[in-house]
C-alpha positions in Angstrom: -1.7 -8.2 -33.5 0.6 -9.1 -30.7 2.5 -6.0 -30.1 -1.2 -4.3 -30.6 -2.7 -6.9 -27.9 0.6 -6.3 -25.8 0.2 -2.4 -26.0 -3.6 -2.8 -24.7 -2.8 -5.3 -22.3 -0.8 -2.7 -20.5 -3.0 -0.1 -20.9 -6.2 -1.5 -20.2 -5.3 -4.6 -17.6 -5.4 -2.1 -14.3 -8.4 -0.3 -15.5 -10.3 -3.4 -15.9 -9.5 -4.9 -12.8 -9.6 -1.8 -10.8 -13.4 -0.9 -12.0 -14.1 -4.9 -11.3 -12.8 -4.7 -8.1 -14.2 -1.2 -7.2 -17.4 -2.9 -8.1 -17.8 -6.4 -6.4 -15.2 -5.8 -3.6 -11.5 -5.6 -2.9 -12.1 -9.2 -1.5 -12.5 -10.2 -5.1 -9.3 -8.9 -6.5 -8.4 -12.4 -7.5 -11.3 -13.2 -9.4 -11.2 -9.9 -11.3 -7.6 -10.5 -12.3 -8.6 -14.2 -13.5 -11.4 -12.8 -15.4 -9.3 -9.9 -17.2 -6.7 -12.5 -18.3 -9.4 -14.5 -19.7 -10.7 -11.7 -21.6 -7.4 -11.1 -23.4 -7.2 -14.7 -24.1 -10.1 -14.9 -25.7 -9.4 -11.4 -27.4 -6.0 -13.0 -28.7 -7.9 -16.0 -30.3 -10.7 -14.0 -31.5 -8.6 -11.3 -33.4 -6.2 -13.4 -34.8 -9.0 -14.8 -36.9 -11.3 -11.7 -37.3 -8.9 -9.0 -37.1 -8.9 -6.0 -35.0 -12.3 -4.9 -33.8 -13.0 -0.9 -34.6 -12.6 -0.3 -30.9 -10.8 -2.8 -29.5 -10.9 -1.1 -25.6 -14.6 -1.1 -26.3 -14.4 -4.7 -27.1 -12.6 -5.5 -24.2 -14.8 -4.0 -21.6 -18.0 -6.0 -22.9 -16.5 -9.0 -22.9 -14.8 -8.4 -19.3 -18.5 -7.6 -18.0 -20.1 -10.7 -19.9 -17.3 -12.8 -18.3 -17.8 -11.0 -14.6 -21.7 -11.5 -14.3 -21.3 -15.0 -15.5 -18.4 -16.1 -13.1 -20.2 -14.1 -9.9 -23.2 -16.2 -10.5 -21.9 -19.5 -11.4 -20.0 -19.2 -7.8 -23.3 -17.9 -6.2 -20.7 -14.9 -4.8 -23.2 -12.6 -7.0 -26.5 -13.5 -5.1 -25.0 -14.3 -1.7 -22.5 -11.5 -1.1 -22.5 -8.9 -3.8 -26.5 -8.1 -4.1 -26.6 -7.7 -0.3 -23.9 -5.4 -0.3 -25.0 -3.0 -3.2 -28.6 -2.6 -2.3 -31.1 -3.5 0.9 -33.8 -3.7 -1.3 -35.3 -7.2 -2.4 -35.2 -6.9 -6.2 -31.5 -5.5 -6.6 -30.5 -5.2 -10.4 -27.3 -5.6 -11.9 -24.8 -2.9 -11.2 -23.9 -0.8 -13.8 -20.3 -1.5 -15.4 -18.8 2.3 -15.8 -15.9 2.6 -18.0 -15.4 6.2 -18.4 -12.2 7.9 -18.0 -13.3 9.6 -14.6 -14.8 6.1 -13.6 -11.5 4.2 -14.7 -9.3 7.2 -12.8 -11.1 7.4 -9.5 -11.1 3.0 -9.1 -7.1 3.4 -10.2 -7.0 5.8 -7.2 -8.9 4.2 -4.7 -6.9 0.8 -5.7 -3.8 3.1 -5.0 -4.3 3.7 -1.9 -5.7 0.4 -0.7 -2.4 -1.0 -2.3 -0.4 1.3 -0.4 -1.8 0.6 3.2 1.0 0.0 5.9 -0.5 -2.7 6.7 1.7 -4.9 3.9 5.4 -4.5 3.5 6.7 -2.0 1.1 8.0 -4.8 -1.5 4.7 -6.3 -1.6 2.9 -2.8 -2.2 5.4 -2.4 -5.2 4.7 -6.0 -6.2 1.1 -5.2 -6.1 1.2 -1.9 -7.9 3.1 -3.2 -10.5 0.7 -6.1 -10.8 -2.9 -4.3 -10.6 -2.1 -0.8 -11.5 0.8 -1.3 -14.1 -0.3 -4.5 -16.0 3.0 -6.1 -15.8 2.5 -9.8 -15.9 4.1 -12.1 -13.2 6.5 -13.0 -15.2 7.7 -9.5 -15.8 7.6 -8.8 -11.8 9.7 -11.7 -11.3 12.3 -10.4 -13.7 12.3 -6.9 -12.5 13.0 -8.4 -8.9 15.3 -11.0 -10.1 13.0 -13.7 -8.5 11.1 -16.8 -9.6 7.4 -16.7 -10.4 6.3 -18.9 -7.6 8.1 -16.4 -5.1 6.3 -13.4 -6.4 3.1 -15.4 -6.5 3.3 -16.2 -3.1 4.8 -12.7 -2.0 1.8 -11.4 -4.0 -0.6 -13.6 -2.6 0.1 -13.1 1.1 -0.2 -9.4 0.4 -3.5 -9.7 -1.1 -4.8 -12.3 2.0 -3.9 -9.3 4.3 -6.0 -6.8 2.3 -8.7 -9.5 2.8 -8.3 -10.5 6.2 -7.8 -6.5 7.4 -11.0 -5.7 5.8 -9.4 -2.9 3.4 -11.8 -1.2 1.4 -11.4 0.6 -2.3 -12.3 4.0 -1.2 -10.7 7.4 -0.8 -9.5 7.9 2.6 -10.9 10.3 4.9 -9.9 13.8 5.3 -8.0 13.3 8.5 -6.0 10.4 7.7 -5.4 11.7 3.8 -2.2 13.2 4.4 -0.7 10.3 6.2 -1.9 7.5 3.4 -0.8 10.3 0.9 2.8 10.0 2.3 2.6 6.2 2.0 1.5 6.4 -1.6 4.3 8.8 -2.7 6.8 6.7 -0.7 5.8 3.7 -3.1 5.9 5.6 -6.0 9.4 7.0 -5.3 10.8 3.2 -4.0 9.2 2.3 -7.6 11.3 4.9 -9.6 14.4 4.2 -7.8 14.3 0.6 -8.4 14.0 1.5 -12.1 16.4 4.1 -12.0 19.2 2.1 -10.4 17.8 -1.6 -10.3 19.6 -3.5 -7.4 17.9 -6.7 -8.4 18.2 -6.8 -12.1 21.1 -7.6 -14.7 20.5 -4.1 -16.1 21.0 -0.9 -13.8 18.5 1.1 -15.6 14.7 -0.2 -16.1 13.0 3.0 -17.6 9.7 1.2 -17.8 9.4 0.8 -13.7 10.3 4.5 -13.7 7.6 5.7 -16.6 5.1 3.7 -14.6 6.6 5.8 -11.6 5.7 8.9 -13.2 2.2 7.4 -14.6 0.8 6.8 -11.1 2.2 10.5 -9.9 0.2 12.0 -12.9 -2.9 10.2 -11.5 -2.7 11.8 -8.4 -2.6 15.1 -9.6 -5.9 14.5 -11.4 -7.5 14.0 -7.8 -7.7 17.4 -6.1 -7.3 16.2 -2.1 -4.0 14.9 -3.9 -3.2 17.7 -6.3 -0.7 18.8 -3.9 2.8 20.7 -3.5 4.9 17.5 -2.4 3.2 15.4 -5.2 4.3 18.0 -7.7 7.6 18.1 -6.3 7.6 14.2 -6.5 6.8 14.3 -10.2 9.5 17.1 -10.8 12.3 14.9 -8.9 11.2 12.0 -11.4 11.1 14.0 -14.6 14.6 15.6 -14.2 15.9 12.3 -13.4 14.1 10.9 -16.4 15.3 13.8 -19.0 18.9 12.2 -18.5 17.6 8.5 -19.5 18.9 8.6 -22.9 22.4 10.0 -22.2 22.8 7.7 -18.7 22.2 4.5 -20.8 25.8 3.2 -22.5 25.2 2.6 -26.0 26.7 -0.7 -25.7 24.6 -2.2 -22.9 22.4 -4.6 -24.9 22.1 -8.5 -24.4 25.4 -10.3 -24.5 27.5 -7.1 -24.2 29.5 -5.4 -21.4 28.3 -1.6 -20.7 31.5 0.7 -19.7 32.1 2.4 -16.8 29.9 1.6 -13.6 27.3 0.2 -15.9 26.0 3.5 -16.4 27.2 6.8 -17.8 28.8 9.0 -15.0 27.4 12.7 -14.8 30.1 14.3 -15.7 30.4 12.2 -19.0 27.1 12.4 -20.2 26.5 14.1 -24.0 24.2 16.8 -22.9 22.6 17.1 -26.3 20.9 13.4 -25.4 19.2 15.2 -22.5 15.1 15.3 -22.8 14.4 19.1 -23.2 10.7 18.4 -23.5 11.1 16.6 -20.1 13.2 19.0 -18.3 10.8 21.8 -19.1 8.1 19.6 -17.7 10.0 19.1 -14.3 10.1 22.9 -14.3 6.5 23.4 -14.5 5.8 20.6 -11.8 8.7 22.1 -9.3 6.8 25.5 -10.1 3.5 24.1 -8.9 5.3 22.6 -5.8 6.1 25.7 -4.3 2.6 27.0 -4.1 2.1 27.0 -0.3 4.5 26.8 2.6 5.6 23.1 2.5 9.0 21.9 1.9 9.4 18.4 1.7 12.5 16.2 1.1 10.7 15.8 -2.7 11.3 19.5 -3.1 14.6 19.7 -1.7 15.9 16.4 -4.1 13.7 18.2 -6.9 15.8 21.3 -6.6 18.8 19.0 -6.6 17.8 17.3 -9.5 17.0 20.4 -11.3 20.7 21.7 -11.1 21.7 18.4 -12.5 20.1 19.4 -15.6 22.4 22.6 -15.9 25.8 20.9 -17.6 28.0 24.1 -16.8 30.0 23.4 -14.0 30.1 26.7 -12.0 31.0 27.7 -8.7 27.2 28.7 -7.9 25.9 25.0 -9.0 28.1 22.9 -6.5 27.4 25.7 -3.9 23.7 25.6 -4.3 23.4 21.5 -4.7 25.6 21.6 -1.5 23.4 23.6 0.6 20.5 21.8 -1.0 21.6 18.6 0.7 22.5 20.4 3.8 19.1 21.2 4.1 17.9 18.0 2.8 20.1 15.9 5.6 18.4 18.1 8.4 14.9 17.4 6.5 15.4 13.4 6.0 18.6 11.9 6.3 20.1 8.9 4.3 23.1 7.7 3.7 22.9 7.8 0.0 21.9 11.5 0.5 25.0 11.8 3.2 26.9 10.4 0.2 25.8 12.5 -2.5 26.7 15.8 -0.5 30.4 14.4 -0.4 30.8 14.8 -4.1 29.3 18.3 -4.1 31.2 19.2 -1.1 34.5 17.7 -3.6 33.3 20.2 -5.9 33.1 23.0 -3.8 36.3 22.5 -1.6 38.5 20.0 -3.2 39.5 16.0 -2.8 41.4 16.4 0.5 38.8 18.2 2.5 36.0 15.8 0.8 38.3 13.0 2.0 38.0 14.0 5.5 34.1 14.4 5.6 33.6 11.1 3.9 35.6 9.0 6.1 33.3 10.2 8.9 30.5 8.6 7.1 31.7 4.9 7.3 29.0 3.5 5.2 31.2 0.4 4.6 28.3 -2.1 3.4 27.5 0.5 0.1 29.9 0.2 -2.8 29.3 3.5 -4.0 30.9 4.7 -0.6 34.3 3.0 -1.9 33.5 4.4 -5.5 33.9 7.9 -4.0 36.9 7.2 -1.9 38.3 5.8 -4.7 37.9 8.8 -6.8 38.8 11.0 -4.2 42.1 9.3 -3.7 42.5 8.9 -7.6 44.7 12.0 -7.8 46.0 11.7 -4.5 47.2 8.4 -3.8 46.6 5.8 -6.7 47.6 2.7 -4.6 44.6 3.9 -1.7 42.5 4.7 -4.5 43.0 0.8 -6.2 42.4 -0.7 -2.1 38.9 1.2 -2.5 37.9 0.3 -6.1 38.5 -3.0 -5.2 36.1 -2.7 -1.8 33.8 -1.4 -4.0 33.8 -4.4 -6.7 33.2 -6.8 -3.9 30.4 -5.1 -2.8 28.6 -4.2 -6.1 25.3 -5.7 -6.7 25.6 -6.1 -10.5 27.5 -8.0 -12.9 27.4 -4.7 -15.1 28.8 -2.6 -12.2 32.0 -5.4 -11.5 32.8 -5.1 -14.7 33.2 -1.3 -14.7 35.1 -1.3 -11.8 37.3 -4.0 -13.1 38.0 -1.3 -15.7 38.8 1.2 -13.7 41.2 -0.3 -11.9 42.9 -1.3 -15.4 43.0 2.0 -16.3 44.5 3.7 -12.9 46.9 0.7 -12.7 48.0 0.6 -16.2 51.7 2.2 -16.9 50.0 4.9 -18.6 48.8 6.2 -15.4 51.7 6.1 -13.5 51.4 2.9 -11.2 52.6 3.0 -7.9 
């Protein structure tokens, strides 16, 4: 029963909060969260005694509706604020709670646009998205960001207060501002996926739960015609291609209390292709095809095409020349140090280690441990002493203990007598 309730919580919490907040106003989001949490507590107590009802979701919706009306009336919010807002007529009726799939979808989309306002910081936007749209508990969010529960509560409180004081509404943006707002929504989904794909704040390098929630939010955007756009599909394609290799990227030994090998994840060239998810690669190709409708070429398009090549295991000149050309285009469209660093690896595959070293040393990304890891790999066949020095710099800058341990193994392997230590 506990497993079923937890699964229902993640599935239904965000839907119920979105619908209640849409009905009574975003300023009452905290009350909506409290009501839904109380509903699940009551479900845990009732279902433990009586067992699961025939339709658990319908049971939750009915109880949440009763609790909402009772709470709003008790605090006089309903009479003093809600009724005047929903009707100018003297005898306003109790609003109808609509938990249809279409209404839930629209409510969640409106909540997504409200949360992704540029008025609050990206980190707070991600936290709110995890809480309100993904059904994560405060403890789970704190764990995801390696932070204290109180810290997360304060961060989310400040973000919600900002939404209130700035009068942010739960509504679809006007057509003239939709493109800019959609860009911000896509950016937050992209950041959420990246935090899961390579967690900089958690002991485990890969957080699949964050990645799949980011993908779910992307799918949600495709169900609303004004946001069912090429760049939305490009981002979904990118996430599908990366997610397809989760099974091969995760070390078998990455379990609590065990040391994962390598960098804390399995390097691309060492991955077992049979562990790649063919259905997700196929889904990625579908979204990539849909993203090519029109003339738009966004950074998501270019990253998705690069990721699609990484779903081709064969090491051919065509593959790496294509990836290098795409990185060159990506850096012109949207320069980032990480993209510049990834380009160097493609440059190495095309032009060799010595030429790649000359390119890499121009970057000077000296606060990024991946920069020194790349230098170490490039020097490995040319100068083991230089390689070791760069690995040590990488180890000092590494963000997680898993990576630090992995780099230690690389150093041991590099400097072992069998490797011809210099």
